[in-house]
N, C-alpha and C positions, 0 to 999 in steps of 0.2 A: 860463420856468421859474426856480425859485428856486435860488440858489446857483451855484457855478462848476462843480460836478461832479455828473454823473448817471452813476455807474458801473454798467454791466451786464456781462455775461459773453458772450464769443463762444462758438462751438461747441467750441473747445478749452479753455474755461474761463479764457481770458485776459481781464483787465479791458479794458473798452472804454468810453471817456468819450463817452457819447451826446450830452451837451450840447456838447462841443467839436466833435463831428462835424457837428451841425446848424448850428453857427456858420459852418462853412466848406464845407458841402455842401447844395444843395437836394435834398430826398429825399421819397420816398414811403415811409411806414411802414405796414405792415399788421400787425395783431395778430390772431392766430389761436388758437382754443381747443385744438385737438389733444388731445382728452380721452381717447383710447384707451379702456381698460377702465372709466374713471370715467364714460363716457357712459351706461352701464347704470344709473347711480345719479342720473340726472336726474329732477327732479320732472316730473309730467306736463305742466305749463304750459311748462316749458322744452323738453321733448321736441318739442313742436309748434311752437316758435319758429323763425321763418325765420332762416337764417344759422348755425344751430348745427352743420351738417355741411358739408363741402366743402374741407377744408384742402388735400387734395392737388390738387383742381381749381383752387383759388385760386392756390396756389403755382405750379403748372405754367403757368397763364395769365400770371402776372407774368414767369416765365422766358421764355415765348414772346414777350412784348412788351418784353423787357429792352432790346434795341437801340433801340427807339422812345423809351423813357424816357431812355436815355443821350443820344440825338440831341437831346433837349430839356434836357439837362444835369441830369437828375434820377437820383439813385441810388435803389436799391430796398433796403429793410431790412425783414426779417420778424422779428417779436417774439412769442415764446411764453413760457409760464410753467412749462413742464415742464423737466426737467434739461437742461443743456447736452449731455449724452451722448445723450439721447433726440432732442434738436434736431439733433445732428450726424447721427444715423442717419436722421432724416427728411429732412434736406438732401441726404444721399447718395441716398436712396431715390427722390426726385423729381428728382434731377440738377440741382439749383438752383446758380446760380453767383453769387448775390448774398449780401449780409450777413444772417446769422441771429444774433440776440441773445437772451439769456435774461434774463427778469425774474421769477425765482422769488420775489423779495421784494416785488414789486408796487410798485416805486419810481415807475413812470410813472403808476400809478393815482392816487397822491397829487399828483404834479407836474402832470399834465395833466387830472385829473378823469375818468379812463377808467372804463368800466363793467366790472364783474366779476360773477361769479356762483359759487355754491358747489354742488357735487354732494353727494349724501347719504352718500358715503363719506368726506367731510371734505376733499375737494380743492377748490382755488379756481383759477378760470381767467379770462382776459379774454374778454369777448364779442368777436366778430369786428368790428373797427373799422379804418378806414383814415384816415390823417393825412397831410397834405401840408405840408411845411416849405419855405419859400422866404425867402431872406435872413434866416435865423435865427428866422423867425416861423411860428407855426402858422396857415396860411391856410385850411385845409379839414379838417373832422373829420366822418366819415360812419360811421353804423352800417350794416354790410353785411348785406343780406338775401339777395342772390344772389352766392354766392362765385365762381361761374364768370365772371360778367360784371364783377366788381369791377375788375379790372386794366384792361379796355377803357374802362370808365366813368371811371376815374380818369385814364387817359391822355387821354381827350377833355377832361376838365377842365383838365389841364395845358396842353394844345394851345390852350385858349381864353384862356390868360393873356396 
């Protein structure tokens, strides 16, 4: 990534230096759309695209496997583009205990070439994607089709390293 700082917000609205974090932590980062009401405004081709739904299932799957990721020395980070207040509510709703970050400004889209889409009500979201960082480097980037199996598939990848 370019530069020394990639500042996102945590669920409390506090600055979080993502670049510094990945320099010192191996981690799995999953980006999720969590469209809420904007989901009603998807184009027909996006409505039928695999991976557009399942934020709750995906997040709970990562939470259920969190100890396995930690045993392999990988932290879990969830990133969404909705407000940090909505992220905080979602994190509490699914009882997740890992890091949630807000990227409303789509900083990582530019930094990492991540895929996004727009709904017809004018909102922008990340497609569901999973990234693995090891030793400060992006070593795995995956477009998620099956939200529920993403965590287990990513864990298998990490265990194969």
